[in-house]
N, C-alpha and C positions, 0 to 999 in steps of 0.2 A: 882256470883261475877266474874268479868273479870279476866282472867288468866294473870299472869305476869304483873299486873298493876304497873306502875312506877309513882313516884312522879315527879312533875315539879316545878322547881324554877329558875326564871330568875331575875337577878339583874342589874339595870342600874342606874348610878349616873348622876345628871345634876346640872346646876347652877341656878335652880329655877323651878317653875311650871307655864306653860303658861295657859291662859284662855281656849285655844282650847283643851289642854290636860285635863283640869278640866271638861270642858263640855262633853268630851268623857267619862270620868270616871263616871260622874253624870248622863249621858244621858240627859243633859240639852240642847236639840235641839228644834228648831222650826220645822214646818212641812217640810220645804225645807231641813233642816238639816237632818231630819229622812229619807227623800226620798233619799238624796245623800248617807247617811250611809248604808241604806238597799240595794242600788244598787251596792255599791262598797265593802261592808264588809259582814261578817257573822252575821248580827244582825237580831233578830226576835222580832218585836215590840209587837207581841201578848204575849210574855213572859216577856216584860220589867217590868211589875208590880211585878214580882217575885224577882227582884233584891232587895238587902238589904245591910245594912252596920252594922258594929259592932262599938259601941261607948264605952265611958269610963265605966269600970267595966265589959266589955264583954257583954253589953246589945245589943240585936238585935233590930234595928229600920229600918223604911223605909228610902230610900235614900233621904237625905236632899238636894234638888236641889236649895234651896233659898240661900245657903251659899257656894260660890265657894271654891275650895281647896286653891288658893292663899290667899283668905280672912281668911280661917281657920288658915293657917300658920301665917299670920300677927297677928291675935288675940292671937294665942298660944305664939308667941314671945313677944308680948306686955304684956301679963299676967305674963310672967316669967322675964320680964325686959331684954330680950336678943335682941341685935341689929343684923339685917340681914347684914352680911359683904358686900353684893353686892348692898345694898341700896345706891342710889345716883351715882353709877358708870355708865358711858356711856355704857360699856360692862361688864357684870358679869364675875368675875374671879374665884370665889371659888365654889366648889360643896357643895350645901346646901340641896339637896334633893336626897334621894335614893329610887328608885321605884322598888318594888318587884312585880312579878307575881307568884302566888302560885296556884298549881293545881295538875293534874295528868292525867293518861291515860283517854282518852275520855269516853270509855264505863263505867269505874268504877266511874268517876265523875258524869256522867248522872245517874248512879244507886244510888249514894249517894244523888243526888239532887232530883230525881223524882221517885225512886223506880222502880216498874214494869210498870209504865205508859209509853206508847209509844209516844216518841216525834218525830214529823215529821221535819227532818232537811232540807227539801227542801226549797229553797228560796221562800219566800212569803206564806208559809204554815200557817194555822191558828192553833195555839196551846193554844188558850185562855182557854181551858178546863183543862189544866195541873195545878196541885197543887204542891206547894213547900213542900218537906218533911222536918221534923225536923232534920234529920241526917245531912243535909248540913249546918244547923245553928250550930249544935254541932261541926262538923268538923271545920268550920270557927272560932268558939270560941276557939278550941284547937290551931289553928294557931295563933290567936290573943294573947292567953295566953303565947305561946312560945315567940312571938315577944316582948311582954310587959316585960317578965322576962329577955330577952336578951338585949334589947336596951332601956327599960324604956317606960311605957305606955304614959307618957307625951310627948314622941317624935313621937308618931303615929299621924300624921296629918289627915289621912283618911284611912279607911279600908273597901273597898267596894267589895261586892260579885256580880259578873255578872252571871246570869242564862239565859240571853237572847242571848247567843252566842252558837256556835257549841259545845264548851267545857266549862263547868262551871269553874270559876277561881276567884281568889282574886286579886285586885289591892291594894297594900299597899303603901302609901306615908309616908316615914320615914324621920325624921330630924336627921342628924348625929351630935347630940349634946352630949357632954361629961357630966360626973357627975359634972364638974365644971361650967356647964351652958355655954359652949363655943362650937361653931361649930368646929368639929374636924374629918372630913371625913377621912383624911389620917391616923390619929391615930387609929380610930375605925376600919376602913375597909382595908386600903391599906398597912399599915405597912411600913417597911423601904425600901422594894423593891418588885419586881413582884413575888418573891418566897413566901414572907410573905402573899401577897394578895391571891395567889393560895392556900396556906395552909389554910388560913382563910375561903375561899369560900368552900373548900372541907369539912372543919369542920362543917360549917353551913349546908351543904347538909346532912351530917351524923346526925346532931342534929335534923333537920326537919324529917329525915327518922324515928327516934325513935318515934316522935309524930305521924307520918303517919302510922306506922306499924299496929296499931289497926284498921285503916281504909282500910287495904289491899293494901296500896301503898308502894312499896318497893323503896329502894335507886337505882337510875339509875346508869348505868355503866359510868365510866369515858370516855370522848371522846378520850383521849389518848389511852385507852385500846381498845375500840371498833374500833377505826380507825386503830390501828397498828396490832391487833391480830385477830379480828373476821370478817374482811372483806378482800376479795381478792382485788387486784389492779383493776380488772374489775368492781367489785361491788362498790368500792370506786369511780371510775371514773364515773360509771353510775349514782350513787346517786348525785354526785356533778354536773354532766351534767344536770340531771333532775332539780336539785335545781336552776342552772343557767337559764335554760329555763323558769322555773316558775317565777323567779325574773324578767327576761326580760319581760315576759307577764305582771307582776304587774307594772313594770315601764311604759310600753306602755299604759296600762289602766289608770294609774295615770296621764300620760301626756295628755290623752284625757280629763280627768276630769279637769285638770288644764286649758286646752284651753277653755273649756266651762265656767269655773269659771271666767277666765279673761274676756271673752265676757260678762258674766253676770255682772261683776264688772264695766266694761265700760258703760254698759247700766244703771246700778244703779247710777253711778257717774253722768251721763247725767241727770238722773231724779232728783238727789239731787241738781244739778246745776240749773235746770229749776225751781224747787220748791223754791230754795233759791232766785232766781230772782223774782219770783211771790210774795214771802213773803216781799221782800225788796220794790217792787213796791206798794204793798197794804199798807205797813207801811207808805210809803211816802204819799200815797193818804189819809190815815187816818189822818196824820198830817195836810195836807192841809184842809180837812173837819173840823177838830177840831179847826183849827185857824180861818177859815171862820165863823164857828158857834159861836165862842167866840166873834168875831167882831160884828156879827148881834145881839147877845144877849146884847152886850154893847150898841149898837145903840138903842135897845128897852128900856134899862134902862134909857138912857139919853134923850129919847124922840126924837131922830133923825129919820126922815122918817115917813112913814105911818105905824101905829101900826098894822093894819090888814095884810098889806103886809109882815111886818117883822115876824109876827106870822106864816104866811104861809111859809115864807122862812126858819124859824127855824124848822118847821115841816118837810119840805122836806130834809133839811140838816141832821136832826136826822134820818130820814128814810134811806138816802144814807149812813150815817155813820154806821148804824146798819148792812146794807148789807155788807159793807166793813169789819166790825168786824167779822161777821159770816164767810165771805169768808176767812178772815185772819186766824181765828181759825181753819177752815178746812184745809187750806194749811199748817199751822204750825204743825197740827196733822199728815198730810201726810208726811211732811218733817221729822218729828221725826221718823216715821215708816220707811221711806226710808233710813235714816241714820242708823237705827238699822239693816235693811236688808243688807246695804252695809258693816257694821261692821261684820255681821255674814258671809257674803260671803268672806270677807278678812280673817276671822278666818279659814273658810273651805279651802281657798286657801293656807294659811300658813300650815295647817295640811296636805293637799295633797302634798305640796312641801316638807314638812318635811318627810313624808312617802316615797316620791320619792327619796329623798336624802339618807334615810336609806336603801331603796332597792338597790340603786346604790352602796352604801358602802358595803352592804352584797354581791352584785354581784362581786365587786372587790375582796373581801375577798375570796369568793367561787372560783373565777377564779384563784386567787393566790394559794389557797389551792390545787386546781386541778393540776396546773402547778408544784408546789413544790412537791406534792405527786408523780406525774409521774417522775419528775426529780430525786427524791430520789430513787424510785424503779429502774429506768434505771441505775443510777449511782451505786447503790448497786449491780445490776446484772453485770454491766460492770466491776466493780472492781474485783468481784469473777472470772470472765472469764479471765481478764488480768493476775491475779496472777496464775491461773491454767496454762494458756498458757506459762507464764514465767517459771514456775516450769518445764514444759515439755522441753523447749528449752535450759534451763540453762546448763544441762550436755553436750550439743553439742557445747557450746561456747568454744573458746580457753582459755587457762589459763590466758593469758593477759587480755582478755575480762572479765573473771570472777573476776580477781583481781581488775579491774577498777570499778566493781560494788560493791565491798566490802563496807559495811557501808552505802550504798545508801538506800533511803526509799523503793524503789521497792524490793531490796534484803531482807530487814528486814521485809517487809510486807508479803513476801512469807513464812517466818519462824515464825513470831510472830505478824501477822496482827491483830488477834482478841484482843490481849493485847494492842497493840498500839491504836486501835480504842477505847477501854474502857477508856484508860488513856486520850485520846483526848476528850471524852464525859465529863469527870470530869472538864477538862480545859474549855470546852465550857460553862459549867454551872458556871464558875468562882470559882470552888472548888479546889483551888491550893493545900491545905493541903491533901485532899483526893487523888488528882492525884499523889502527891509526895509519899504518903504512898503506893498507889497501885503499882507505878513503883518500889519502893524499895522492896516491898513484892513479886514482880514477877521477881526478878533478875536484875532489871534496876538500874542505878546509881542514879535515881531520880533527885532531884534538890533542892536548898534551897528555903524554902517558904518565904524567904525575897526578892526573885526576884520580881521586879516590873511586875505585870501581870494584865491584864484586857483589855477589849474591848475599842478601841479608838472611840472617838465621831463620826468620819467620816468613820468608818469601816463598810461595809455592811456584811450581813450574810455569803456570800461566802468567802470573804477575812478573816473574823474572824475564820471560820471553817478551812480554809487552814493553818492559823497561829497556831491554836490549834493542828492540825495534825503534823505540823513540830516540834512543841515544844514537843509533846508526843513522837515523834520519837527519839528526843535527850534524853528525860528523861528515855526511856525504854532501852537505850544502857547500857550494863554492864560497870562497872568501873574497871579499873586496872586489878587485878588478876582474877576477876570474868568474864572477857570478854568471850562471847560465842564463840565456835569454831565450 
C-alpha cells in the first residue's frame, strides 16, 4: 500500500451542466473527439472500457452514453415535479449543480483499481490487458453511500468512475435540492457567510476521511496549515512559480488547440454552406422535374400529343427524377453529418476555451498568491526589524522626542506588538466580541461591541487591514487608572 496516501475531494458549483461537460464525463466522443482528448489530456482509450457508474441502490453498471447528464437532470426534475429555476432565462442565475471529484493519492488509487497489475501511464500505451478489480467498485459504492446519506440519493444525477486517466477518480453530479424539493445551494452548502462555507467544507472533508480510512486514504492537511507552517518562503515561492509555469504552458497549448479548432470550424462551416446550397438546388430541380412529369402525365391522360413520345418522355423524366432523388438523399446525409461534425467541433472549442479561461483564472490566483505571500513575508520581516531598530534608538532620543512618541502606534508596537496584532486579527475576521474580550483580558480598555464595525463595500484588503490595526491599537490602550507606564 502507498505510504501517506491522502484522499482528494474537489467541489465546484455551477449554473447547470453543459453538453461538452457531459460528453467528457461519459466519454461520449467521436473519433476526432477522442484524438483531440488523447493529444491534450491524460486519457487512455485502451482503458476506457473499464470505466463504470453507480446507479440507484448502489448498483455498478457500464457507463450509459445514450443518456446525457443534462437529460438525466431534466428527467429527474420532471419525475419529482421540480422546476429548474434557470429554465427560460437568457443567462442562468442560480447554482443548480454541484460537481464533486473524489479520489486519492495516485499510487493508492491505482492499487485499489488494478491491484498489482502494472499500468503503463505513457501516452499512447496499450493497457487493453488490464482488468478492473472489485475493490474499486466497493470503494466507489462507499463514496456513493456516503453521498446518498448526506444529500439524498435522489439528488445524485450522475456518479461516474474514470479508470482511463492517470489517477482513478469519481465525477459526481449533485443537485443541491432540499428536503422541501427546492433548489437551495446557499442553504445546503454556502451558509450565511464565507466562514460557514469554510466550516462546512472542512466538515465534509472530515466525514469523507472516516469513510476513506478503511481504504488507506487519510485526511489531507489544510492548505492554511501546509502553506503557513510546513513550507519555507523559498519552497512556497518555488511551488507557486512552478505552478505558474505549468499553467502558462497549458494556456499556450490550449490556445494552439483553439486556433486549430477555429480553422476546422471555418472549414466545416464552408462545407455545411456548400452542401446546403447543393441540397437547395437539388430540391429546386426536383420540383421542376415533378412539375414537368405531372404535366406530361396529364397530357397522356387527356390524349394530347403522341402517346409513344409521351411515354418515352415520362420514362426519361422518371429516370432523371430518380437520379436527382438519389443525389439529394446523398447530399442530405452528408449535410446532416457535416452539421454534426460542426456541432462537435464547436463543443470542443467551447471546452478548450472554458479550460483556457480556467487556467488563466488559476494563473491569476497563483500569481496573486505568490505576490501576497512574498508581500506578507517581507512585511512581517520588515516590521520586526523596524521595531527592533526603534527599541535600540529609543533610549538615545531626547525626552521631548520620547514624549512626542507617547501613545503612538510605533511606541506601543515596541512594547505590546504581539497583543495588538492578535487583536487586529480578530477584527479582520469581523469578530468584534472576541477582539473586545481579548483587549480587556490583556490590560486594554477594549471597546463597546455596539460600535459600528465591518468592512466597507469599497475597501480593499490593505485598507481594511490598516483600519483593523489602528482600531486594535486603540482597543489595547489601558483605560484610566490602569494605564501602562
